[in-house]
C-alpha positions as CSV (number, residue, x, y, z in Angstrom):
1,M,121.8,155.7,82.9
2,A,121.2,159.0,84.6
3,M,117.5,158.2,85.3
4,A,118.4,154.8,86.7
5,N,121.1,156.3,88.9
6,L,118.6,158.9,90.1
7,A,116.0,156.2,90.9
8,R,118.6,154.2,92.9
9,R,119.6,157.4,94.8
10,R,116.0,158.2,95.6
11,S,115.2,154.7,96.7
12,A,118.2,154.7,99.1
13,A,117.3,158.2,100.4
14,L,113.7,157.1,100.9
15,L,114.7,154.0,102.8
16,S,117.0,156.0,105.0
17,S,114.5,158.7,105.5
18,S,111.7,156.3,106.1
19,S,113.7,154.5,108.8
20,S,114.7,157.6,110.6
21,T,111.4,159.3,110.3
22,S,109.5,156.3,111.6
23,L,111.7,156.3,114.7
24,C,111.2,160.0,115.1
25,N,107.5,159.7,114.7
26,A,107.3,156.8,117.2
27,S,109.2,158.8,119.7
28,N,107.3,162.0,119.1
29,Y,104.0,160.2,119.2
30,S,104.7,158.6,122.6
31,R,105.8,162.0,123.9
32,I,102.8,163.8,122.6
33,L,100.4,161.1,123.7
34,S,101.8,161.3,127.2
35,T,101.5,165.1,127.1
36,R,97.9,164.9,126.0
37,I,97.0,162.5,128.8
38,T,98.7,164.6,131.5
39,R,97.3,167.9,130.2
40,G,93.8,166.6,129.5
41,F,94.2,166.9,125.7
42,S,91.3,164.5,125.0
43,S,89.1,165.7,127.8
44,A,85.9,167.8,127.4
45,S,87.9,171.0,128.2
46,E,86.7,174.2,126.5
47,D,90.3,174.9,125.6
48,N,91.4,174.6,122.0
49,D,94.2,172.3,121.0
50,V,95.4,175.0,118.6
51,V,94.6,178.7,118.3
52,V,95.8,180.6,115.2
53,I,96.1,184.4,115.3
54,G,95.8,185.5,111.7
55,G,93.7,184.2,108.9
56,G,96.1,184.8,106.0
57,P,97.6,182.1,103.8
58,G,99.8,180.8,106.6
59,G,97.1,181.1,109.3
60,Y,94.0,179.7,107.6
61,V,96.0,176.8,106.1
62,A,97.5,176.0,109.5
63,A,94.0,176.1,111.0
64,I,92.5,173.8,108.4
65,K,95.4,171.3,108.6
66,A,95.2,171.3,112.4
67,A,91.5,170.5,112.2
68,Q,92.2,167.7,109.7
69,L,94.7,166.2,112.1
70,G,91.9,166.0,114.7
71,L,92.9,169.0,116.8
72,K,90.2,171.4,118.1
73,T,91.0,174.6,116.4
74,T,90.1,178.3,116.4
75,C,91.3,181.0,114.0
76,I,91.2,184.7,114.9
77,E,91.2,187.3,112.1
78,K,91.0,191.0,112.6
79,R,89.9,191.9,109.0
80,G,86.6,189.9,109.2
81,A,87.6,188.6,105.8
82,L,89.9,185.5,105.5
83,G,92.9,185.3,103.2
84,G,95.1,188.0,104.7
85,T,97.0,190.6,102.7
86,C,97.5,188.1,99.9
87,L,93.8,187.5,99.1
88,N,92.4,190.9,100.1
89,V,94.9,193.5,99.1
90,G,97.8,191.6,97.6
91,C,98.5,188.5,95.5
92,I,94.9,187.9,94.2
93,P,93.7,191.3,93.4
94,S,97.0,192.3,91.8
95,K,97.0,189.2,89.6
96,A,93.4,190.0,88.6
97,L,94.4,193.4,87.5
98,L,97.6,192.1,85.8
99,H,95.5,189.8,83.8
100,S,92.8,192.3,82.9
101,S,95.4,195.0,81.9
102,H,97.3,192.4,79.9
103,M,94.1,191.5,78.0
104,Y,93.6,195.2,77.2
105,H,97.2,195.6,76.1
106,E,97.0,192.5,73.9
107,A,93.8,193.7,72.3
108,K,95.2,197.1,71.5
109,H,98.7,196.1,70.4
110,S,98.9,192.4,69.5
111,F,95.5,191.3,68.2
112,P,95.8,193.0,64.7
113,S,99.0,191.0,63.9
114,H,96.9,187.8,64.6
115,G,94.2,189.0,62.2
116,V,91.8,190.1,64.9
117,K,90.8,193.8,64.4
118,F,88.5,196.2,66.3
119,S,87.3,199.6,65.4
120,S,88.2,200.7,68.9
121,V,89.3,199.3,72.3
122,E,88.3,201.1,75.5
123,I,89.0,200.7,79.2
124,D,86.1,200.4,81.6
125,L,88.1,200.8,84.9
126,P,85.1,200.4,87.2
127,A,84.2,197.1,85.5
128,M,87.9,196.0,85.7
129,M,87.9,196.8,89.5
130,A,84.5,195.0,89.9
131,Q,85.9,191.8,88.3
132,K,88.9,192.0,90.8
133,D,86.6,192.5,93.7
134,K,84.4,189.6,92.7
135,A,87.4,187.3,92.5
136,V,88.4,188.4,96.0
137,G,84.9,188.0,97.5
138,N,84.4,184.5,96.0
139,L,87.7,183.3,97.3
140,T,87.2,184.8,100.8
141,K,83.8,183.1,101.1
142,G,85.4,179.9,99.8
143,I,87.8,179.8,102.8
144,E,84.9,180.4,105.2
145,G,83.3,177.4,103.6
146,L,86.5,175.3,104.2
147,F,86.4,176.4,107.8
148,K,82.9,175.1,108.2
149,K,83.7,171.9,106.4
150,N,86.7,171.2,108.6
151,K,85.0,172.5,111.8
152,V,87.4,175.3,112.4
153,T,85.9,178.0,114.8
154,Y,86.3,181.4,113.3
155,V,86.5,184.5,115.5
156,K,86.4,187.9,113.9
157,G,88.4,190.4,115.8
158,Y,91.8,191.7,117.0
159,G,93.7,189.2,119.2
160,K,96.3,189.9,121.8
161,F,98.1,187.6,124.3
162,L,97.0,187.6,127.9
163,S,99.2,184.6,128.6
164,P,100.9,181.8,126.7
165,T,97.5,180.0,126.6
166,E,95.0,182.8,126.5
167,V,94.2,185.4,123.8
168,S,91.9,188.3,124.4
169,V,89.9,189.3,121.3
170,D,88.3,192.7,120.6
171,T,85.6,191.4,118.3
172,L,84.4,193.4,115.2
173,D,80.9,193.6,116.6
174,G,82.2,195.7,119.5
175,G,82.4,193.1,122.2
176,S,85.3,191.0,123.6
177,T,86.0,187.4,124.3
178,T,88.9,185.2,125.5
179,V,90.0,182.3,123.5
180,K,92.1,179.6,125.3
181,G,94.5,177.2,123.6
182,K,97.2,174.7,124.5
183,N,99.2,175.8,121.5
184,I,99.0,179.3,119.9
185,I,100.3,180.1,116.5
186,V,101.2,183.7,115.5
187,A,100.4,184.1,111.8
188,T,99.8,187.8,111.6
189,G,101.7,188.4,108.4
190,S,103.4,191.6,107.3
191,D,102.6,195.2,106.6
192,V,103.8,197.9,104.2
193,K,107.2,199.3,105.0
194,G,107.0,203.0,105.2
195,L,109.7,205.5,104.3
196,P,110.9,208.4,106.5
197,G,109.1,211.7,105.8
198,I,106.5,210.1,103.4
199,T,102.9,209.9,104.5
200,I,100.8,207.4,102.7
201,D,97.2,208.7,102.2
202,E,96.1,205.9,99.8
203,E,94.9,208.5,97.3
204,R,97.9,210.3,95.8
205,I,100.6,208.7,97.8
206,V,99.6,205.0,97.9
207,S,100.8,201.7,99.1
208,S,100.1,198.5,97.1
209,T,96.7,198.6,98.8
210,G,95.8,202.0,97.3
211,A,97.4,201.1,94.0
212,L,94.8,198.3,93.6
213,A,91.9,200.7,94.0
214,L,92.7,203.8,92.1
215,K,89.6,205.5,90.7
216,E,91.2,206.7,87.6
217,I,94.3,206.0,85.5
218,P,97.1,208.4,86.5
219,K,98.9,210.1,83.7
220,K,102.2,209.9,85.5
221,L,102.9,207.2,88.1
222,V,106.2,207.1,90.1
223,V,107.0,203.8,91.9
224,I,109.4,204.0,94.8
225,G,111.1,200.6,94.9
226,A,112.0,198.2,92.1
227,G,111.0,194.9,93.8
228,Y,108.3,192.4,92.9
229,I,105.3,194.5,94.0
230,G,106.5,197.8,92.5
231,L,107.2,196.2,89.1
232,E,103.9,194.3,89.0
233,M,101.8,197.4,89.9
234,G,103.8,199.5,87.5
235,S,103.1,197.0,84.8
236,V,99.3,197.2,85.5
237,W,99.0,201.0,85.2
238,G,101.6,201.2,82.4
239,R,99.6,198.9,80.2
240,L,96.5,201.0,80.9
241,G,98.3,204.2,79.7
242,S,100.3,205.6,82.7
243,E,103.8,207.0,82.2
244,V,105.6,204.9,84.8
245,T,109.0,205.8,86.4
246,V,110.6,203.5,88.9
247,V,113.0,205.1,91.4
248,E,115.3,202.6,93.2
249,F,118.0,203.3,95.7
250,A,120.0,200.2,94.8
251,A,122.0,199.8,91.6
252,D,119.7,197.0,90.3
253,I,116.1,196.1,90.1
254,V,115.0,193.0,92.0
255,P,118.4,192.5,93.7
256,S,117.6,188.8,94.6
257,M,117.3,187.9,91.0
258,D,120.1,186.2,88.9
259,G,122.1,189.0,87.4
260,E,121.9,187.9,83.7
261,I,118.2,187.4,83.9
262,R,117.7,190.7,85.7
263,K,119.5,192.6,82.9
264,Q,117.4,191.1,80.2
265,F,114.2,191.6,82.3
266,Q,115.0,195.3,82.8
267,R,115.6,195.7,79.0
268,T,112.2,194.1,78.4
269,L,110.4,196.4,80.8
270,E,112.1,199.4,79.2
271,K,110.8,198.2,75.8
272,Q,107.4,198.4,77.5
273,K,108.2,202.1,78.2
274,M,108.8,201.7,81.9
275,K,111.6,204.1,83.0
276,F,114.1,203.5,85.7
277,M,116.1,205.8,87.9
278,L,118.6,203.5,89.7
279,K,121.0,204.6,92.5
280,T,118.6,207.3,93.3
281,K,117.4,208.4,96.8
282,V,114.0,209.9,97.5
283,V,114.6,212.8,99.8
284,S,111.0,214.0,100.2
285,V,107.5,213.8,98.7
286,D,105.2,216.9,98.7
287,S,101.5,216.4,97.9
288,T,100.2,219.8,98.8
289,G,100.0,221.1,95.3
290,N,98.1,220.0,92.2
291,S,100.7,217.3,91.6
292,V,102.9,215.2,93.8
293,K,106.5,216.5,93.8
294,L,109.4,214.2,94.6
295,T,112.8,215.6,95.6
296,L,115.6,213.2,94.5
297,E,119.3,213.0,94.8
298,P,122.0,210.4,93.8
299,A,122.3,207.5,96.3
300,S,125.9,208.5,96.8
301,G,125.1,212.1,97.4
302,G,125.0,215.1,95.0
303,D,122.7,217.7,93.4
304,Q,119.0,217.4,94.0
305,T,116.4,217.2,91.2
306,T,112.6,217.1,91.2
307,L,110.1,214.7,89.6
308,E,106.4,215.3,89.4
309,A,103.6,212.7,89.4
310,D,99.9,212.3,89.7
311,V,100.3,209.3,91.9
312,V,103.3,207.9,93.9
313,L,103.4,204.2,94.9
314,V,105.6,203.5,97.9
315,S,106.8,200.0,97.4
316,A,109.9,199.7,99.5
317,G,109.2,196.3,100.9
318,R,107.3,194.8,103.9
319,V,107.8,194.4,107.6
320,P,106.5,191.8,110.1
321,F,103.2,192.8,111.6
322,T,103.2,192.1,115.4
323,A,101.7,195.4,116.7
324,G,99.3,195.0,119.6
325,L,99.9,191.2,120.1
326,Q,101.7,191.9,123.5
327,L,104.5,189.5,122.7
328,E,106.8,191.6,124.9
329,K,104.5,190.7,127.8
330,L,105.2,187.0,127.2
331,G,108.9,187.6,126.7
332,V,108.9,186.3,123.1
333,E,112.3,186.8,121.5
334,M,112.6,188.8,118.3
335,D,115.4,190.0,116.1
336,K,116.3,193.6,115.2
337,G,114.0,193.5,112.2
338,G,111.0,192.7,114.4
339,R,110.8,189.1,113.3
340,I,109.9,186.4,115.8
341,L,112.7,183.9,116.4
342,V,111.7,180.3,116.2
343,N,113.4,176.9,116.2
344,E,113.2,174.3,113.4
345,R,109.7,173.3,114.8
346,F,108.4,176.9,114.6
347,A,108.4,177.1,118.4
348,T,109.4,180.4,120.1
349,N,111.3,180.6,123.4
350,V,107.9,180.6,125.2
351,P,106.5,177.1,125.5
352,G,103.2,176.6,123.6
353,V,103.7,179.7,121.4
354,Y,104.6,179.2,117.8
355,A,105.0,181.6,114.8
356,I,104.9,181.1,111.0
357,G,104.9,183.1,107.7
358,D,106.0,186.7,107.3
359,V,106.6,187.3,111.1
360,I,109.6,184.9,111.1
361,P,112.8,184.9,109.1
362,G,112.6,183.6,105.5
363,P,111.1,184.8,102.2
364,M,107.9,186.9,102.7
365,L,105.8,184.8,100.3
366,A,102.3,183.4,100.6
367,H,103.2,179.9,99.5
368,K,106.1,179.8,102.0
369,A,103.7,180.8,104.8
370,E,101.4,178.0,103.8
371,E,104.2,175.4,104.0
372,D,105.2,176.9,107.4
373,G,101.6,176.4,108.6
374,V,101.3,172.8,107.6
375,A,104.7,171.9,109.0
376,C,104.0,173.7,112.3
377,V,100.8,171.9,113.1
378,E,102.3,168.6,112.0
379,Y,105.0,169.1,114.7
380,I,102.3,170.1,117.2
381,A,100.4,166.9,116.4
382,G,103.4,164.7,116.9
383,K,104.3,164.2,113.3
384,E,107.3,165.4,111.3
385,G,107.1,168.6,109.2
386,H,109.7,170.2,107.0
387,V,110.1,173.4,104.9
388,D,113.3,173.9,102.8
389,Y,113.6,177.6,102.1
390,D,116.1,176.9,99.4
391,M,113.3,175.2,97.4
392,V,110.8,178.0,97.6
393,P,110.1,179.4,94.1
394,G,109.8,183.1,93.5
395,V,107.8,184.7,90.7
396,V,107.4,188.2,89.3
397,Y,104.0,188.3,87.6
398,T,104.8,190.8,84.9
399,H,104.7,189.9,81.2
400,P,106.8,188.0,80.5
401,E,106.9,186.5,84.0
402,V,110.2,185.8,85.8
403,A,110.5,182.7,88.0
404,N,113.4,181.1,89.9
405,V,114.3,178.4,92.3
406,G,117.6,177.5,93.9
407,K,120.8,179.5,93.5
408,T,121.7,182.4,91.3
409,E,124.9,182.3,89.3
410,E,126.3,184.9,91.7
411,Q,125.6,182.7,94.7
412,V,127.1,179.6,93.0
413,K,130.3,181.6,92.3
414,S,130.5,182.7,95.9
415,M,130.2,179.1,97.0
416,G,133.4,178.3,95.1
417,V,131.6,175.4,93.3
418,D,132.7,174.4,89.8
419,Y,129.5,174.6,87.7
420,R,128.1,174.6,84.2
421,V,125.5,176.8,82.7
422,G,122.9,175.9,80.1
423,K,120.6,178.4,78.4
424,F,117.9,178.3,75.8
425,P,116.2,181.3,74.3
426,L,112.4,181.4,73.8
427,L,113.1,182.7,70.3
428,A,114.1,179.1,69.4
429,N,111.0,177.5,71.0
430,S,108.3,176.4,68.6
431,R,105.3,177.2,70.8
432,A,106.6,180.7,71.7
433,K,107.2,181.5,68.0
434,A,103.8,180.1,67.0
435,I,101.9,182.4,69.4
436,D,104.3,185.3,68.7
437,D,105.3,185.6,72.4
438,A,109.0,184.7,72.4
439,E,110.6,187.2,74.8
440,G,112.8,185.4,77.4
441,L,115.0,182.4,78.2
442,V,115.6,179.5,80.5
443,K,118.9,179.3,82.4
444,I,120.1,176.2,84.4
445,L,123.0,176.0,86.8
446,A,124.4,172.6,87.6
447,E,127.4,171.3,89.6
448,K,130.1,170.4,87.1
449,E,131.2,167.0,88.6
450,S,127.9,165.5,89.6
451,D,125.6,167.5,87.1
452,K,123.2,168.1,90.1
453,I,121.0,171.1,89.4
454,L,121.7,174.1,91.7
455,G,119.4,176.7,90.3
456,V,116.8,177.3,87.5
457,H,115.8,180.7,86.2
458,I,113.0,181.3,83.7
459,M,111.9,184.4,81.9
460,A,108.9,183.5,79.8
461,P,105.1,183.8,79.5
462,N,103.7,181.6,82.3
463,A,107.1,181.2,83.9
464,G,105.3,180.9,87.2
465,E,103.8,177.6,86.0
466,L,106.9,176.3,84.2
467,I,109.1,176.7,87.3
468,H,107.5,173.8,89.2
469,E,109.1,171.1,87.2
470,A,112.4,172.6,88.3
471,V,111.3,172.8,91.9
472,L,110.5,169.1,91.9
473,A,113.8,168.4,90.2
474,L,115.8,170.2,92.8
475,Q,113.7,168.7,95.6
476,Y,114.7,165.2,94.5
477,G,118.3,166.1,93.7
478,A,118.0,165.6,89.9
479,S,120.7,166.2,87.4
480,S,120.3,168.4,84.3
481,E,120.5,165.1,82.3
482,D,117.5,163.8,84.1
483,I,115.4,166.6,82.8
484,A,117.0,166.5,79.4
485,R,116.1,162.8,79.0
486,T,112.5,163.2,80.1
487,C,110.1,163.4,77.2
488,H,108.3,166.8,77.0
489,A,105.2,167.3,74.9
490,H,105.6,169.2,71.6
491,P,104.9,172.0,71.0
492,T,105.1,173.5,74.5
493,M,107.1,176.2,76.2
494,S,108.2,173.4,78.7
495,E,110.5,172.2,75.9
496,A,112.6,175.3,76.5
497,L,113.4,173.9,80.0
498,K,114.3,170.5,78.4
499,E,116.6,172.2,75.8
500,A,118.3,174.3,78.5
501,A,118.9,171.1,80.4
502,M,120.4,169.6,77.3
503,A,122.6,172.6,76.9
504,T,123.8,172.2,80.5
505,Y,125.1,168.6,80.3
506,D,125.7,168.3,76.6
507,K,124.3,170.2,73.6
508,P,120.8,171.4,72.7
509,I,119.1,170.4,69.5
510,H,117.3,173.5,68.3
511,I,120.1,176.1,68.6
């Protein structure tokens, strides 16, 4: 019955959406076509239809999509290597090291219980780093290949606005050029957020960039900040033998995470010998001696203490990167946090200038930036684009991973909505028990009256893969019963999501 009702709801929604979207598209198409004719859009002008400043996940995806839509496109990237922070010094290299360090940890601590024994297991850090660099290099070249395939012009250099339709580029070869475009998209991403009085030298006091390229394993690593990046990088070096201490000003790790999941996650990390100093302020960091000395005090004030480390990772978050773009020259409006203000079509207050990704409000995630990029150029091309930030999944790539989409229980409570909670522990999941990797749970929040899913939180191996069934369910307004009555293969960890759904609307089978 639930599936049938869902099908009817979706059909009605699609019919309604199709009707309104068709009207919007027809109207937009006529408007854009008129604009193209009056502005010489289809002429032999040297101007680009779209210029993208920034070749990260948002920028390069926007450029490729624009070219696929038939728009003459140029992408400007200051690194000379496409992929942005994510590919070069972020998501990809960190996941490479997370995987490599996990393999070492498994070989040393878990293989014997599976009957696989070695006389010794050693770390070859240069080889580990080489594997990471190889992955980065191959992917970067892959994006360049996609640019050639889709006929995107690639300019290597630092771009800055001369006008709403002109970008001056200081090229990496020492020259300069001007790139013209009818529509210019700012996709310059974000940069490491510094802390007052702490100088990052990328050797002993490092950002995430330096933490990905350490030449030796530190005996003691202090991580300032208990967010996604800090916990992931702490996990890498902790598995390889570092004594890791995480210092966090707030009362909790990963404050955006569901409270119940967060507590279990912290206990799991503590079992992995990661230490936490919460409600603690870093007053200063001194690297003049043989070790790095941190002066700490309680966040609420009090007596100071000291903590020594070989390496300190500053992981206090990220800030929009707009330096040198000369946005102020154009009069582009920004908020107090330095984020560019845009409307629902990603347009700034300056006609023809758009912005996407980390430089605008919303979660600073590569996949969110990609969706922004696609939607933005669809609007430019006269189509309809859309990004629902409530449907953007988040993942912490530790082990186990933690993934979520939708509302936390705290958020649902604050909304004043009557709700039900369904949970299922991995300890009762056949696949997790079979592979002896059963740390975690699945938690589902659903509206009590309608059973509509409001949020899903998963702590499990490969949670980042498991979450997408939940993302799709929320996108289509599914109920917990819809998931519960959908057949899941056995034995799989996905069954834990099914059982949690059963626990939400009725009762689970296996607990």
